[in-house]
C-alpha positions in Angstrom: -3.1 4.5 -25.5 -1.4 7.6 -26.8 -1.9 11.4 -26.6 -3.3 11.5 -23.2 -1.1 14.3 -21.9 -2.4 17.7 -23.0 -0.3 20.4 -21.2 -1.6 19.5 -17.7 0.3 18.0 -15.0 3.0 15.8 -16.6 4.1 14.2 -13.2 0.5 13.1 -12.6 0.1 11.8 -16.1 3.3 9.7 -15.8 2.3 8.3 -12.4 -1.1 7.4 -13.6 0.4 5.6 -16.7 2.8 3.8 -14.3 -0.1 2.6 -12.1 -1.8 1.3 -15.2 1.2 -0.5 -16.4 1.9 -2.0 -13.0 -1.7 -3.3 -12.9 -1.2 -5.1 -16.2 2.2 -6.6 -15.6 3.5 -5.9 -12.1 6.1 -3.5 -11.1 9.2 -5.4 -12.0 8.1 -5.3 -15.7 7.8 -1.5 -15.7 9.5 0.2 -18.7 9.9 4.0 -18.7 9.6 3.9 -22.5 6.3 2.0 -22.3 5.1 4.6 -19.6 6.0 7.5 -21.8 4.2 5.9 -24.7 1.1 5.2 -22.5 1.1 8.8 -21.3 1.7 10.2 -24.8 4.9 12.0 -24.2 8.5 11.7 -25.3 10.5 8.6 -24.2 12.8 11.1 -22.2 10.0 12.6 -20.1 9.9 9.9 -17.2 13.6 10.0 -16.9 13.5 13.8 -16.8 11.0 13.8 -14.0 12.0 10.8 -12.0 15.6 10.0 -12.9 15.0 6.3 -13.4 12.6 3.4 -13.2 13.2 3.2 -9.5 12.4 6.9 -9.1 9.1 6.4 -10.8 8.2 3.3 -8.9 9.2 5.3 -5.7 6.7 8.0 -6.5 4.0 5.4 -7.1 4.8 3.8 -3.8 4.7 7.1 -1.9 1.4 8.0 -3.3 0.2 4.4 -2.5 1.4 4.8 1.2 -0.5 8.1 1.5 -3.7 6.5 0.1 -3.2 3.4 2.3 -2.7 5.6 5.5 -5.9 7.5 4.6 -7.9 4.2 4.3 -6.5 2.9 7.7 -7.2 6.1 9.4 -10.6 6.3 8.2 -11.3 2.7 9.3 -9.8 3.5 12.8 -11.9 6.9 12.9 -15.1 5.1 11.9 -14.8 2.1 14.2 -11.9 2.2 16.6 -11.5 -1.4 16.0 -8.2 -3.0 15.1 -9.9 -5.8 13.1 -11.7 -3.2 11.0 -8.4 -1.5 10.4 -7.1 -5.0 9.2 -10.1 -5.5 6.9 -9.3 -2.0 5.5 -5.9 -3.1 4.8 -6.9 -6.1 2.9 -9.5 -4.1 1.1 -6.9 -1.6 0.0 -4.8 -4.4 -1.4 -7.7 -5.6 -3.4 -9.0 -2.2 -4.7 -5.5 -0.7 -5.3 -3.5 -3.7 -6.3 -0.9 -1.8 -8.5 0.1 0.5 -5.6 0.0 -2.4 -3.0 2.3 -4.5 -5.2 4.7 -1.6 -5.6 4.7 -0.3 -2.0 6.2 -3.5 -0.6 8.9 -4.1 -3.1 11.9 -2.2 -1.5 14.4 -3.7 -4.0 12.7 -1.8 -6.8 12.5 1.6 -4.9 14.7 4.4 -3.6 14.4 3.7 0.1 16.1 6.9 1.1 13.6 9.0 -0.8 12.1 11.5 1.8 8.6 11.3 0.4 8.6 7.7 0.4 9.9 7.5 4.0 7.3 10.1 5.2 4.4 8.2 3.5 5.4 4.8 4.7 6.0 6.0 8.2 2.5 7.6 8.2 1.0 4.2 6.9 2.8 2.3 9.6 1.6 4.7 12.3 -2.0 4.3 11.1 -1.7 0.6 11.2 0.0 0.6 14.7 -2.6 3.1 16.1 -5.3 0.3 16.0 -3.2 -2.6 17.1 -2.9 -1.9 20.7 0.9 -1.8 20.7 3.3 1.2 20.8 3.8 3.1 17.6 7.1 2.9 15.8 9.6 4.9 17.8 7.9 4.5 21.2 9.5 1.2 22.0 13.0 0.4 20.8 13.8 -2.8 19.0 11.5 -5.8 18.2 7.8 -5.4 19.0 6.1 -8.9 18.6 2.6 -7.5 18.9 3.1 -5.0 16.1 4.8 -7.6 13.9 2.2 -10.2 14.5 -0.6 -7.7 13.6 1.1 -6.7 10.4 2.0 -10.3 9.5 -1.5 -11.3 9.8 -3.1 -8.7 7.6 -0.3 -8.4 5.0 0.1 -12.3 4.8 -3.6 -12.6 4.4 -3.7 -9.9 1.6 -0.8 -11.5 -0.3 -2.2 -15.0 -0.1 -5.6 -13.7 -1.3 -4.2 -11.8 -4.1 -2.2 -14.9 -5.3 -5.4 -16.9 -5.4 -4.4 -19.3 -2.6 -7.6 -19.3 -0.6 -10.8 -21.3 -1.3 -13.8 -19.6 -3.0 -15.7 -19.1 0.3 -12.7 -16.8 1.4 -12.4 -15.1 -1.9 -16.1 -14.4 -1.9 -15.8 -12.2 1.5 -12.2 -11.8 2.3 -13.0 -9.0 5.0 -15.3 -11.4 6.8 -12.8 -14.2 6.6 -10.0 -11.9 8.0 -12.3 -10.9 10.9 -12.9 -14.5 11.7 -9.2 -15.3 11.5 -8.3 -12.3 13.7 -10.8 -13.3 16.4 -9.7 -16.8 16.3 -6.1 -15.6 16.9 -7.4 -13.2 19.5 -6.4 -10.0 17.7 -9.7 -8.5 18.9 -8.2 -6.5 21.8 -8.8 -3.1 22.8 -6.0 -0.6 22.3 -3.9 0.2 25.5 -4.2 4.0 24.8 -7.5 4.6 23.0 -7.8 7.9 21.4 -10.5 10.4 22.5 
């Protein structure tokens, strides 16, 4: 795919090309030269805009965390139910796999990037909002409830995407997650429900 960029938003074109490339081969295999070719720009364009491969992947991850936070916030707004927020987490992983696979690969990213930190904090707050436990920053140190909630939905999403579940679970992963969460008694009401 060449000649895609036509004097529009070069940054957007490069991020879109990177998302496509990650979707095909994963974030570790991303090449700035291949992204440039895919976007139809010079091989120097990605480095000029993002500095290096980690810079481009950081931009992809930051955008992914913002989209992720939007999905979790919408699920919470629509239902006020943590299990539905967890199902939205899994649905995001399925529908936006290239973003999801990049977001949780800190060794490939510039962890000190302000946009990445802002977006990941926003996503964490959206997940914690529905878990019935204090948001990050409210309670210092280890929070077992928040960690358990995140481990459940993230582990489920990772196992699903790796093809480790039987066909019945793969056929309706959100229903399966809801059943697992109820079995583990994650169906609690938040301590501080929003108005």
